[in-house]
N, C-alpha and C positions, 0 to 999 in steps of 0.2 A: 599636234600629238601631245605636246606638254599640257595643253588645256584638258585633253581627255584623261591624261594621267592624274591631273589635279582633281578633276571631278570624281574619278574613281576612288581616290584616296579619301576625299571628303565623305563620300557615301559609305565607304568601309568604316570610317571613324564613327559616323552617326549610328551605323548598325551596331558597332561595338558598344557605344554609349547606351543605346536602348537596351541591349542585352544585359549590360551590367546594372542598369536601373531597374529592370524587371525583378519583382520579388521572388526570392528562392522558394521552391515548394516547401510547405511546412511539413514537419514530420507527423503532424496530427491530421493531415488531409485524408490519408488512406483509412485510418481507423474511424474518423468521423463519417466518411462516406459508407464504410461497411456497417457501422452501427445504425446510421440513418436508414439504410436498406432493410436491416432487420426490423427496425421499429415500424417503418412504413408497411412492411409485410404483415405486421400484427394489427396495426391501427387502421391502415387504409387512409384515403384522403379525408381531411377534416382539420379540426383545431385541437390543440392540447397545450396545457401548461408545462413548461420545461424547467426543471430544477437540476442543478449539478452540485454534487457533493464530492469533495476531494479528500480521499483517504490514502493518497499515494505521495510519492516524493516529487511529483510535478509541482513546479513553482506556482504559487498563487497568482503571480503576474501573468501566467500563461492561460489561466482559466477563461478570461474574456475572449481570447482568440479561439479557444476550443469551443466556447459557446457559439461564437459567430459562425464557425465552420459547421457545427451541428445544425444551427438554424438554417443556413444556406442549403445544406444537403437535404434536410427534411423538406424545405420549401420546394426544392426541385422535384421532390417525390410526392407533392400534393399535401404535405402536412405543415400547417401554419402554427407557429408557436406563440402567436400574439393574443390568443384567446384566454384572457384571465378569467372569464366567466364560464369557460368550458368545463364540463364534468370529467373530461379526459385529462390524464396527467402522464407525463414522462419524467421519471426520476432516474437520473444518470449518476452512477457512482464510479469515480476513478479510483481503482484499487490496485494493489500489487502484493506479491509475496516475494520470497527470496529468489524465486526462479523466473517469474513472469509478471507482466503487467496486464490487467484486465479492465475493460470498461463494461460495466453492467448496467442495463436499462430495465427498469420496472415500468411496464406499460399498464396503466390503470384505465379501464373502461367500466364505469359504473361500479359494480361490486366485484368485478373480475380483475385480477392482476396476473399478468404474464411476464416472464423474465427472459431476456436474451442477453448475450454478451459477445464481445469480440476481444481477441488477444492483440496486444499492442507491442510492437518492437520497441524495446527501451532505448531511448537516446543516450542515457547514461546508466551506469549500474545503480540499483536501488541502494539507498542509504541503509546502514545496519541499524540505525536508531529510528523507530517509527516516529511520526510527527504528532501522534495523538496526545502526548504529554501525560501518559499513564505509566506509573511505575509500580510493580508488585513488590511487596515487602512481607517478610515472614517473622513469626514469633513462636518460639518453642513453647508448647503447652505442657508436655510431659515426655519423659524418657523412661523406657522400660526394657527389660530383657525378654519380654514376651510379645508375640505378634499382636497387633491391634488391627481389627477389621473396620471399626467405626468408633466414634466417640461423640459425646454430647455434654455440654456444660449446662447445668441446671442450677436452680436456687439452692438445691440440697447438696450439690457437689458435682464432680466430674464422673460420668459413667462411660466406661469403655467396654466394647464388645470384643472378646477374644474368641478364637475358634471353638473353645469348649467352656468358656466361663464369662460371666458378667462381673467386672471388677469396678467397685465404686471407691472414689477418692474424696476425702473431705479437705476443707481449707486448713492450712497450717502456716506458721510463720515462714517456713522455708519453701512454701509452695503447696503442691498437692501431696497428701499423705494417704496411703491405702487404708480403707475403712472396712470394706466387706467384699467377700467373694462368694459367688453363687454358681454352682455347676449348672450348665445348660441341659445336660443329660441327653445328648443326641443318641439315637439308636441306629441312625444311618451312617455309613462310612463317609468321611469328609473328602471332598475332592482335593486335588493337589493345591490349588489356590482358592480357598473358600472366600466367600464375600459375606458381608453383613451390612445391615442398615439399622440406624437408630434414630427415632423421631420423638419429639416431645409429645406427651399425652395431651388430650383435648383441653384439660383444665390447667395445663402448664406446670403441674406439681410432680409429674412423673415422666415415664418414657415407655415406648414400645419398641422392641428390637426384633428384627427378623434375621435368622441365620439358617443354615441348611436344615430344612425339615422341621424347624422349631420357631416359636415366637415366644418372647419373654416380655412381661410387663412389670413395671416397678412403680411404687408410690412412695413418696417421701412423707414422713410423719414428723413434723417439727415439734409436736407436743411432747415427744419422747425425750428423755435426757440426752442432750447433745445431738438430738435428731437421729432418726433411724430410717432405714429403707425396708420395705417389704417387696420381695422379688419372686415372681412365679413364672415358670416356663412350662410350655406344653407343646405336644406335637401339632404341626399345622402344615397344610399344603396351600394355604391361602396366598393370594398374590401379594407382592411387596409394593409399598408405596414408593414410586419413583419420582413423582412430581407432586408438590403440595405448595399452597400459597405461603409466602413468608409470614412469620408470626404476626407482624403488624397488620396483615390482611385477615387473619383468622376471625371468623364470625361475621364479616361483612363482605366477603368475596362475592356473595350472591347479589349484593347491591352494586357490584361493579366498581368498588373502591379499592385501589391498590396503592398503599403508601409503603414504600420500600426503603425506609431509612433515608440515606443520603441520595438514593437513586431518584431519577427524574420521575415525578408523579404522573400517572396517566390513568384514565378510566378504563380498566381492563379487568376481566374476571378470569382468575386462574383456577382451572378445574383440577382437583386432585386426580391423579392417575395412578393406576396400579398395574403391575406386570407379573406374570407367572415366572417363577424361577425354576431352572432345571437343577434339582437337588443332587443329581448324579454327576453333574459337571460344575461349571462355575459361571453360567451366563443365563440371561433371560430368554425364554422360548420365542418371544415375538408376539405372544398373545397378551393383549392389554385390555384394561377396562377403565373407563368406557371405550368402546370400539372407535377406531379412527377411520373406519370405512376403507381401509387399505391393509393388505397383508404385509406385516413387518417381518424381516429376517431375524434370526437370533442375534442378540446384541449384548454388549457388556455395559455400556453407559448410555444415559439419556438425560436431556436437559431441555427445558422449555425456553424459547427465545421470545421475549416480549418486544415486538417491533412497533405496535400501535394498538389503539383501542380495539381494533378488529382483527389483529394479526398476532398470534402467539403460537407459531409452529413448534413441532417437537423435533429435536436433533437427536440422532442415535448413532452410536459407534458399533457397527455390526462385527461379528466374530471373524469375518474375512478381511478386516482392516479397513473397509469402506466406511466413510462418514456420509450419512444421508439425512435429508430433512423431509418431514411430513408436513405438507402445506397444500391447502385447497383440495384435499382428498387424493393427493398424489405423493408418491415417494420419489424424491429427486436427489441426485448426487450433489455433493458439495465439493467445489474445487479448492485447491490450496491447503489440503489436509494431509499431504504425503508425510509430513514430519510429526503427525499426531500419534500419541500413544493410545492405549485402550481406555484411559480414564480421563474424564473431563467433568466440569461442574459449572453451573451458572453463577455469576458474580454481579450483583446489583451495586455497582460502584458509584454511580452518579457522574462518572467521567465520560467524555466523548458521547457515545450514543446512549449512555445511561446504564447499560449492562454489557457484559462481556462473557466469553466462555474461557475459563482457565483450563489449560490442557497440559498433560504430561508429555515428555518427549517420547519418541518412538524407540522401541527396542529396550532391552534391559541393560542399563549402564551403571557402573560403580558410582558415578555422580550424575544424577538425573537433573532435569530442569523443568520449570513451569513457565508458561507464556500465556498472555491474554490475547484473545482474538475477538474481532467483531464480525458479524455476518450481515452485511447490508442486503444481500440477496442470496445467491447460491455460491458465494465465494468467501472463504475465510481470510480475513485481512488482519495481519499482526497489529495489535494495539499497544504492545509493550515490548520491552527488551526481555530476554530470557532471565529467569530468576534461578540461580544455581541452588540445588538442594544437596544436603549432606547424605546422599545415598540414593536408593531406588524408590520412586513413588509407587506404592502398592495400592493406594485407594485415594479417591478424591470425593468430597461431598460438600454441599452447600450448607452453611449454618442456618439455623431456623429463621433468623431475621433476614437472610438473603444478602447481607452486607459483607460477608467474608466467606472464605472457603477453607476447609480443613483438609490436610494432607497427612496420610499415614506413610511414613518413610522407613525403609529398612536400611540401616547403615552397616558399617563394618562390624565383624564379629557378631552378627545377628543382634545388634542393638537397634531398638525401634524407638521412634519418636512420633509425636503428633504435633504438627505445626499449624498455626493459624495464618492464613494468607489474606492480606487486604490490599487495597489499591490506593495509591497516592496520586491525586490529580495535580499535575504541574502547571 
């Protein structure tokens, strides 16, 4: 009897030791299996190159384990990831925002790219500071007691668009000094929150500005004493330019050359795009030229995202608060944009992925903020901490060279300022 008890005790101890030695289930097994199932459903059996990009707070030490799990799960479903010569590719991005963690897979078969994603239960709370090493900083360009819809720095001075006037400032020792005012002369009633756009002219010596029902053009004449501007405004229902190549690209965009200051260089052609503006309201109708072969909803803001030489989708913020992306002839929702306001602009920073989208906060706050995001697929991933602004951001637009963003801010007692926002790569 004692011998039986002894044998039973030994067996029990061995079972306990084996159980304790067995590896605990990894928190990544379930999402790896779920994502592999989605990828296999798109790709089917075959070979593909697998790359993983980490834009989340997952430790870099865990990436090899995640890769092994994905490879195992894909192999179990007939997808081999050892084919370096394969034309197929699987690009996985580990991303997160303040509410959830997402794994996004871009499955590339020839010229076709399809996207799928799975949500991951976070093992720990996301860190408040993104890991991209990008920091936004601002510089006040001008302050005024009048609302500013848009502004442009030129060789001849600073040009601002107000709801009913074009105001031009010249260089002075103390900063910008007002030089000239020209009435726009609208005959249509202005909406409650009018918008405006100002762009440099083709020769770089002037500007063209669009505001409700009007277009104004200006030319700088340096031969005149102390320089002078000629400004003319006329009625117009022409569409407004919402996307144009950075100044460094102008003139050679058709050759596919895109040098964007400090941004990562890539061979990509940026096609100018225009949109029709609803003069009775304060948004674009959704009709754009050239056509994107998809019906767009009315929208407030738009920006082009340069991902690669063959991928430059359009991002739009529609008037119902949804952020969507136009890619491969389809309109797709973008996750992670619940905290976005109605204004955003592209920033070619050279940090991280090379370009980001700078976004205002949602809602009208006494103290607004800006934050940079990257969009590796259909998910907005924070790329910077929030930058506090001294008031409510009323407009955002990209500088002509693409390397900075300008923000119009309404402060206390209806003080307005224009800030230049740039990125610092840490």
